[in-house]
C-alpha positions as CSV (number, residue, x, y, z in Angstrom):
1,M,138.3,210.8,-24.0
2,E,137.1,208.4,-21.4
3,P,137.8,204.7,-22.3
4,L,135.1,203.3,-20.0
5,E,132.4,205.4,-21.8
6,I,133.4,203.8,-25.1
7,I,133.5,200.3,-23.6
8,D,130.0,201.0,-22.2
9,R,128.7,201.5,-25.7
10,Y,129.6,197.9,-26.7
11,Y,129.4,195.9,-23.4
12,K,126.6,195.4,-20.9
13,K,128.0,196.8,-17.6
14,N,128.8,194.1,-15.1
15,S,128.4,191.3,-17.6
16,K,131.0,188.6,-17.6
17,A,132.6,190.0,-20.8
18,Y,132.7,193.5,-19.4
19,N,134.2,192.4,-16.1
20,I,136.9,190.4,-17.8
21,L,137.7,193.1,-20.3
22,V,137.9,195.9,-17.8
23,T,139.9,193.9,-15.3
24,H,142.4,192.7,-17.9
25,S,142.7,196.1,-19.5
26,Q,143.3,197.8,-16.2
27,L,146.2,195.4,-15.4
28,V,147.7,195.8,-18.8
29,T,147.4,199.6,-18.7
30,K,149.0,199.7,-15.2
31,K,151.9,197.6,-16.5
32,A,152.3,199.6,-19.7
33,L,152.4,202.9,-17.7
34,W,155.0,201.4,-15.3
35,I,157.1,200.6,-18.3
36,A,156.6,204.0,-19.9
37,R,157.5,205.8,-16.8
38,R,160.7,203.8,-16.4
39,H,161.8,204.8,-19.9
40,P,161.4,208.6,-20.4
41,E,164.3,208.3,-23.0
42,L,161.7,206.6,-25.3
43,N,159.4,209.7,-25.0
44,P,156.3,207.6,-24.7
45,D,152.9,209.4,-24.7
46,T,151.5,208.2,-21.3
47,E,148.1,209.7,-21.8
48,F,147.7,207.8,-25.1
49,I,149.0,204.6,-23.4
50,E,146.4,205.0,-20.6
51,E,143.6,205.3,-23.2
52,A,144.7,202.7,-25.7
53,G,145.7,200.3,-23.0
54,M,142.1,200.3,-21.7
55,L,140.7,199.8,-25.3
56,H,143.2,197.4,-26.8
57,D,140.9,194.3,-26.4
58,I,137.5,196.0,-27.1
59,G,137.0,193.7,-30.1
60,I,136.7,190.5,-28.1
61,I,132.9,191.1,-27.9
62,K,132.5,190.4,-31.6
63,T,134.3,187.0,-31.4
64,H,133.2,183.6,-30.4
65,A,134.8,183.2,-26.9
66,P,132.1,181.8,-24.6
67,D,134.5,181.4,-21.7
68,L,134.9,185.2,-21.8
69,G,131.2,185.8,-22.2
70,C,131.6,186.7,-25.9
71,F,129.2,185.2,-28.4
72,G,130.1,186.7,-31.7
73,E,130.7,184.6,-34.9
74,L,134.3,185.2,-35.7
75,P,137.4,183.4,-34.2
76,Y,139.0,185.0,-31.2
77,L,142.1,185.8,-33.3
78,C,140.1,188.3,-35.2
79,H,139.5,190.5,-32.1
80,G,142.3,192.9,-33.0
81,Y,141.1,194.0,-36.4
82,L,137.5,193.9,-35.2
83,G,138.6,196.3,-32.4
84,R,140.3,198.5,-35.0
85,E,137.0,198.7,-36.9
86,M,135.1,199.6,-33.7
87,L,137.5,202.4,-32.7
88,E,137.8,203.8,-36.2
89,A,134.0,204.2,-36.1
90,E,134.6,206.2,-32.9
91,G,137.1,208.4,-34.7
92,L,140.0,207.0,-32.7
93,N,142.3,205.9,-35.5
94,D,145.6,205.8,-33.6
95,H,143.9,203.8,-30.7
96,A,142.5,201.5,-33.4
97,L,145.9,200.6,-34.6
98,V,146.9,199.4,-31.1
99,C,143.9,197.0,-31.2
100,E,144.9,195.6,-34.5
101,R,148.6,195.2,-33.8
102,H,148.8,193.9,-30.2
103,T,148.3,190.1,-30.8
104,G,151.3,188.0,-29.8
105,V,154.3,190.1,-30.7
106,G,152.7,191.1,-33.9
107,I,151.7,189.0,-37.0
108,T,153.1,189.6,-40.4
109,A,151.2,189.3,-43.7
110,E,153.5,186.4,-44.6
111,E,152.5,184.6,-41.4
112,V,148.8,185.3,-42.2
113,V,149.2,183.5,-45.5
114,K,151.6,180.8,-44.4
115,N,149.4,179.8,-41.5
116,K,146.1,180.4,-43.2
117,L,145.0,182.7,-40.4
118,P,141.5,184.1,-40.5
119,L,142.8,187.6,-40.9
120,P,143.1,190.1,-43.7
121,E,146.4,189.7,-45.6
122,R,148.4,192.6,-44.1
123,D,150.9,193.2,-41.3
124,F,149.6,193.3,-37.7
125,V,152.9,194.4,-36.1
126,P,153.2,197.1,-33.5
127,E,155.2,200.1,-34.8
128,S,155.1,203.0,-32.4
129,V,156.8,202.8,-29.0
130,E,153.3,203.1,-27.4
131,E,152.0,200.2,-29.5
132,Q,155.0,198.1,-28.6
133,I,154.7,198.9,-24.8
134,I,151.0,198.0,-24.7
135,C,151.6,194.8,-26.7
136,F,154.5,193.8,-24.4
137,A,152.5,194.6,-21.2
138,D,149.5,192.5,-22.6
139,K,151.7,189.4,-22.6
140,F,151.8,189.4,-18.8
141,F,148.1,188.9,-18.2
142,S,145.6,186.3,-19.4
143,K,141.9,186.8,-19.9
144,S,141.1,183.1,-19.6
145,K,142.9,182.0,-16.4
146,D,143.6,183.9,-13.2
147,L,142.9,187.4,-14.4
148,K,145.0,189.1,-11.7
149,K,148.0,186.8,-11.8
150,E,151.0,188.3,-13.6
151,K,152.8,185.7,-15.7
152,S,156.5,185.1,-15.3
153,L,158.9,185.7,-18.2
154,T,159.4,182.0,-18.4
155,E,155.7,181.4,-18.8
156,I,155.4,184.0,-21.5
157,R,158.4,182.6,-23.4
158,N,157.0,179.1,-23.2
159,S,153.7,180.3,-24.5
160,M,155.4,182.3,-27.3
161,G,157.4,179.2,-28.3
162,R,154.3,177.6,-29.8
163,F,154.3,180.3,-32.5
164,G,158.0,180.0,-33.4
165,Q,161.4,181.4,-32.5
166,R,160.7,184.8,-34.1
167,N,158.2,185.4,-31.4
168,I,160.5,184.5,-28.6
169,D,163.2,186.6,-30.1
170,R,161.0,189.7,-30.4
171,F,159.7,189.2,-26.9
172,D,163.3,189.0,-25.7
173,E,164.2,192.2,-27.6
174,W,161.3,193.9,-25.7
175,C,162.5,192.5,-22.4
176,E,165.9,194.2,-23.1
177,L,164.3,197.4,-24.1
178,F,161.5,197.7,-21.5
179,L,162.6,195.9,-18.4
């Protein structure tokens, strides 16, 4: 399976959205593979990480994020479950779960209801070690600012703080596990 072939089905090559998605995904994938290779004791599937890392944000094209060159109708927060739908249509069910579960450090069904989020009422929390590694690696790179600049742990924690202590705690757990 070649992730760029799948991306090419949904994105116009060399468009703003394509360039942002591919650059961001390459950086996240590289970071995720670096983490996976440092932790053979976790037995991560590096081939899967390489594929799913490249595809984790494919759903942004269906959201309204003009700064990213995306002109869909749904809020950006929906990109995870939209990506899941896209990859399930491609027959990539495990990869699809990475799309759905990578936002923040994961979003619980309780948080969806409590915060009236525009998401289906279910858990969006990474479960497998591969999902967790990709989700964690994703926190180090932005799509809206300097694409290639890796965020510091302090910058990530400060950003996570807007969403509550649970998010900071989960991120810190991953720091202990993966760094």
